[in-house]
Short mmCIF file of the C-alpha atoms (twelve columns), coordinates in Angstrom:
data_MODEL
# 
_entry.id   MODEL 
# 
loop_
_atom_site.group_PDB 
_atom_site.id 
_atom_site.type_symbol 
_atom_site.label_atom_id 
_atom_site.label_alt_id 
_atom_site.label_comp_id 
_atom_site.label_asym_id 
_atom_site.label_seq_id 
_atom_site.Cartn_x 
_atom_site.Cartn_y 
_atom_site.Cartn_z 
_atom_site.pdbx_PDB_model_num 
ATOM 1  C CA . MET A 1  0.000   0.000  0.000   1 
ATOM 2  C CA . TRP A 2  2.722   2.490  0.963   1 
ATOM 3  C CA . GLU A 3  4.715   1.543  -2.109  1 
ATOM 4  C CA . LEU A 4  1.830   2.667  -4.296  1 
ATOM 5  C CA . VAL A 5  1.441   5.928  -2.379  1 
ATOM 6  C CA . SER A 6  5.160   6.660  -2.639  1 
ATOM 7  C CA . PHE A 7  5.136   5.853  -6.369  1 
ATOM 8  C CA . VAL A 8  2.218   8.211  -7.027  1 
ATOM 9  C CA . ALA A 9  3.878   10.922 -4.913  1 
ATOM 10 C CA . ALA A 10 7.112   10.503 -6.860  1 
ATOM 11 C CA . MET A 11 5.240   10.868 -10.161 1 
ATOM 12 C CA . VAL A 12 3.514   14.038 -8.948  1 
ATOM 13 C CA . VAL A 13 6.842   15.514 -7.840  1 
ATOM 14 C CA . PHE A 14 8.438   14.553 -11.167 1 
ATOM 15 C CA . MET A 15 5.682   16.225 -13.175 1 
ATOM 16 C CA . CYS A 16 5.870   19.357 -11.015 1 
ATOM 17 C CA . LEU A 17 9.630   19.558 -11.567 1 
ATOM 18 C CA . ILE A 18 9.164   19.246 -15.312 1 
ATOM 19 C CA . GLU A 19 6.765   22.188 -15.269 1 
ATOM 20 C CA . LEU A 20 8.790   24.301 -12.846 1 
ATOM 21 C CA . PHE A 21 12.135  23.926 -14.575 1 
ATOM 22 C CA . ASP A 22 10.661  24.385 -18.057 1 
ATOM 23 C CA . VAL A 23 12.406  21.463 -19.728 1 
ATOM 24 C CA . PRO A 24 13.603  21.874 -23.310 1 
ATOM 25 C CA . ASP A 25 10.981  21.978 -26.027 1 
ATOM 26 C CA . TRP A 26 11.957  18.663 -27.564 1 
ATOM 27 C CA . ILE A 27 11.281  16.821 -24.300 1 
ATOM 28 C CA . ARG A 28 8.077   18.783 -23.744 1 
ATOM 29 C CA . ALA A 29 6.975   17.956 -27.293 1 
ATOM 30 C CA . ASN A 30 7.299   14.261 -26.571 1 
ATOM 31 C CA . LEU A 31 5.347   14.560 -23.330 1 
ATOM 32 C CA . LYS A 32 2.592   16.778 -24.727 1 
ATOM 33 C CA . ASN A 33 1.967   15.280 -28.178 1 
ATOM 34 C CA . GLY A 34 4.277   17.491 -30.225 1 
ATOM 35 C CA . ILE A 35 3.011   20.919 -29.192 1 
ATOM 36 C CA . THR A 36 5.921   23.171 -28.283 1 
ATOM 37 C CA . ARG A 37 5.802   26.479 -26.490 1 
ATOM 38 C CA . ALA A 38 7.423   28.278 -29.431 1 
ATOM 39 C CA . ASN A 39 4.754   26.890 -31.747 1 
ATOM 40 C CA . LEU A 40 1.972   28.091 -29.458 1 
ATOM 41 C CA . GLU A 41 3.575   31.518 -29.066 1 
ATOM 42 C CA . ALA A 42 3.772   31.922 -32.846 1 
ATOM 43 C CA . LYS A 43 0.092   31.039 -33.185 1 
ATOM 44 C CA . VAL A 44 -0.867  33.502 -30.455 1 
ATOM 45 C CA . GLU A 45 1.124   36.276 -32.152 1 
ATOM 46 C CA . ALA A 46 -0.624  35.589 -35.451 1 
ATOM 47 C CA . LEU A 47 -4.007  35.733 -33.753 1 
ATOM 48 C CA . GLU A 48 -3.107  39.000 -32.018 1 
ATOM 49 C CA . LEU A 49 -2.185  40.550 -35.370 1 
ATOM 50 C CA . GLN A 50 -5.481  39.406 -36.876 1 
ATOM 51 C CA . ILE A 51 -7.382  40.937 -33.956 1 
ATOM 52 C CA . GLN A 52 -5.553  44.237 -34.384 1 
ATOM 53 C CA . GLU A 53 -6.375  44.299 -38.104 1 
ATOM 54 C CA . LEU A 54 -10.037 43.620 -37.382 1 
ATOM 55 C CA . GLU A 55 -10.116 46.389 -34.763 1 
ATOM 56 C CA . HIS A 56 -8.674  48.850 -37.276 1 
ATOM 57 C CA . LYS A 57 -11.275 47.835 -39.866 1 
ATOM 58 C CA . VAL A 58 -14.091 48.300 -37.369 1 
ATOM 59 C CA . GLN A 59 -12.760 51.733 -36.405 1 
ATOM 60 C CA . ARG A 60 -12.629 52.779 -40.068 1 
ATOM 61 C CA . LEU A 61 -16.186 51.616 -40.659 1 
ATOM 62 C CA . SER A 62 -17.540 53.412 -37.595 1 
ATOM 63 C CA . GLU A 63 -16.001 56.746 -38.634 1 
# 
């Protein structure tokens, strides 16, 4: 019983350390199905630019 509890606790600590120390993207990609932080940041930047363009278009139409 205690072996199982210690194993689960070790896994929780291991996963917390991975998140806290921000392991390299290639390890993170393997653990999270190929999605890297750089990839997500690039997508967010593209979406932010699209939002800014739409805001400018709405401002032009309302004038």
